N, C-alpha and C positions, 0 to 999 in steps of 0.2 A: 502493499499500499503507500508503504514512504517513496521507494523507486518510484510510485506513478505519479504522486504528487512532485516532487522533483521533474520528472520527464515533462509533463504537463505546463510549467513553469515557465517550460523554454520556449514556445507558441503564443501564451499573452503574452510576454518580452517584447518575441518578435510582430506580434500582430497591434501594440503597442505605436512602435514604431514606423512602423506601417501607415498604422493609420495615421498619426501626426505628418507623416511626407505624403501623401495624399492632399488634407486636410490645409495643409498650408499651402501651396498652391491653388485651392477651390475657392478659396477665401479670397486672394488676391485679388482671384478670374472675377470675382463676384463686385470686390472695392476698386475692379479696372486698373490695376496693381500690372504695370514689366518688371518687375525687380528681382533681380538675378533670386534664383532659389537655394541660398544656400542657408547652410545647416549648424552651422558653429554657432554657438553663446551669445546670445544679445536680451541684452535685459533694457536698453535705452532705446526702443524702438515696437511697435508690434513684430514678430518676426516669430522662428519657427520654435525659440523657445516660449512665447508665448501660446501658441497652438499643443504644444506637450499639454498645459495645464487647461487649457478648454479642453482637450482631448480627455484628461484624468476627470476634471469636474461632467464630463459627460458618463463616462464609463461608472463613476461612482451612480450617479443620478439613474444610469438605466438597468448595473447591478443591482441594486436594492429592490428593484421588481422580480418577484417569485413564480409571476405567471411568464413564462417562456414560452406559448403558444406565437406570443406575436414575430419572436425573432425566429420558429421555425419556420413558418409562414415565409418569411424574408425568405429564409435560408434555402427557400423551393425555389429561389430565383437562381439559386448559384448556377445551375447550366448554363440559362442564358447570357450571364456577365462571364462568364469561362469564358465562355462561344464567342464574344463579343468584344474576349481581350487578347484571345487568341490570332479571329482576325483583324484585328488591329495591327500583329504584330508580322502577321502576315504582309498586312498592305504597308508596314516601316521597311520589310526588306525588298518587298515587290522594286520597291519606290527607289531602295538607293541598287537594285542591280541597274537599275533604269539608268543613272545615272553619275554612277563611279566604276572607275578602273580598277578592279582588286588587283593587288600584287604580291604574293607571294616570297617575296627575296626579301632580305637583310633591308631596314632603314638602313637609310632616312628616302624617305620619299619625297623629290620636289614637286615633282607634279600636282596641283592642284584637284586637278580632277582623279586621284588615282588616291586608292589609302589603302595601307597595309596589312594581313591577314597576318596571324602568329598560327599557325598550325601545331606547333609541339612547343609548351610550358612547363616550366619546373612549380611555377603555382599552384599544383593541384592539391596541397593537400587539404584549405577549407571546402574545396567541391569535396574530397571522401568525408569532411564532417556532415556537409549535406545528407549526402546522400545513407551515412550513418542513421542519421535520425526522420529519415523518409524508411530508412528499413524500419524503426520500429512502428513511425506512427502506421505504415500499412499493419498492423495488428487491429488499425479501428475497422478495418473493413468484416472483424472475424462476428461481431453481433451481425452486423447485417445479410450476412451467408448463413448465420443461425437460423435465423428468424424466415428467412426466405418464401413466400408462397410456394415458391413449389420448389423442394429440396431438387428434385429429381433433374432439374436445370441448374443446379450450382456450380459444377464442371465449366458447364461452356457462359454462362454468364462472368464470372472469374476470369477467363479468358478471355470472356470480349474484353472486361472491363480493364485490363491489365496492358491490353493491345489496344485501346484506345486511350490510354494513360500514355505509354511508350510513344505512338503515333504524335501527343500535341506537347509532350516533352523534345521527342525530335524537332518536328516542324518548330518549336517554340526557338529552339537552341541554335537551329543553326538559321533558320531567318532574323534570328534576335542578333545573331553577334553579326553575321553582316550586316543586316537592316542598322544597327546604332555602331555600324563601324565605317557607315556611308560619308558623305562628303557632305552632307548637309548638316551633319553633327560635329567632323570635324573641323572643318573650315568653315563653315555657315555659325554657326553656335557655339565652337571653338570648345568640344568636347575630346580631348585626346584620349580620352580612357571611358569603356564604359561603367558607370556608377552600379553599384549593386540592387538600387533602386533606377530602374532606367525610364521610369517618367520623370525620375528629377531632369534631366537630360532636353528635358522639352517645356519650353518657358508655358508661367500660366495665360500667357496671351493665345497657346492653341487651342482650339474649341475643344478638337476632337479627343484632345489628352484630358480636357477640361470632365470630358464627358468620363472618358475609361477611369479617369480618380475619381471619379463619385460612381461607379462602379462599382472599383474596388475596392472603393468605403461604407459602402451600403452593406456590400456583403463581408468584408474583413468585422465590422462593429456587430453583424448576427452573429454569425461564430463567436467572436468574441466573447458577448454572453455568454452566450450557450458551452463555451468551455469554462468560460469564469465559473459559472453554474456543478459545472461537474468538478471543480477544482475544491469551488469550498462545500461542496455537501461532502468529499471524502475529506477533507481536514476536519470537519465537525467529526465525522464518524472515528476517527482517528481518537478524536480530543475527547467524545463525549460515550463514546464506546455503542453505542447501536442507530439506528433511522430514525425511529420514532423519538427519541432524545434530538438529534440534529434538526429533525423535523418542526420541533419545538420551541425551538433559540429564539428568541427574540429578535427586534426589526434591530436595536441596538448593538445584539450583538454581529446581525450579519452587516451591519453599517464599517462596525470593526475589522471587523476582518476582510470587510472590502479594501477599506484603506491600506492596511496590513501587506495583504497578496497585492496589492499598485505601487504600494514604494518601489521596489524594485526596481523595476518597467519603468516606473515615470524619473527617477537618476538617470539611468542606463539612456532615456530618452536622450533628456536632455545634455547629457555630460560624454555619450559614446554612440552619437548618433551613425553607426556603423552597422546596415540590420545584415550584411551579407555575412562580415567578420561573425559576427556575434551568433550567427547560423551554423557558421562551420566550428566555432570554438564549441559552444556549445553542443550542438548536435554530437563531435569527435565525443563528447563525454558521455552524452547520453548513449549513443551507440555504444560505447565501453561497460559501461554497467548495466546495460539491456543484456544485450549478445555475448560476454564473456564473465564478467562478474558474476551476478547475480544468479545465470546456470552453473558454474562454478559451486558460490557456495551453497547453491542449494543440492548439488550434489553430495558436496560431502559434509551436509547436517544431517542427509538420509542416511551417510558412512555411517557417523558417528549414532544415530539413533540405532540402530540396525545392532552396533557392536550394545552399544551400551544397555539399553530398551527393548530387546528382542521383539516381545509381545508385541509391544506399542507399534512396530516397524510391521509387522504382520499385518494388523490390526488396520493400519493405515494403508497397506496394499489391496487387500482384500476391501475395503470401504466402497 
């Protein structure tokens, strides 16, 4: 249970940063401002730092709601939002292919109509961390498969689901890398490297980017509230010992728990707004605990029980 609680902190931290990084340009677009999308700490004027405070207040208000049906309904539009985001990335890729000459040799590239594509890089460690975190999060599909209306189709449905995930990852990875490496970003916008949140590379005045940011913000906000409710219920279950006692806690206890859970994501969002690096680091530690440490400890515990308490071990085995 403790491992589950710690691992669920990771998407909460990442989602908080993504919410703030998408809301900031949305607010600038509504205000008609075309300021650079800077995520440095700045309280001298309205900035990304103040946006983190706004996200904090929004989450404190929404997570106090115990009826999650509204967020479940919003999450049902996730397929539409994801389809729009994938279409947007493919469109960026097609646009860059139409006006950029890609060079696969070593830099420097002096031609303003060309862009250098790095085929091999030693900076793959963060991606492996994200891969490890994704490996663990794929276990979320188990309850869906277990409660399937037609269990006889589980093998087919799981294959189709993972194949579609593979296609979306491959298409977005290839088209996104070529697209955001195009001359529109490297020369016109001056973005020499792809940011971990690629939407920050587009100005707040870009209408299409604002629509995608709004869709992403709505989807992430609904998913964040659902994950937050799950996290809080697991913490209450560990503290109070039963689901009945956990469900009977007053609103005051819920608000205190919400503040304590959100402090770390809030501070990280302000002082370390590097969602890609955080996903790599935290995902690697999460995968280390779930894939290697936890199974080993569980196996050693079973061996210890078998040696010290053989009767109890037999009872557990045949239970």
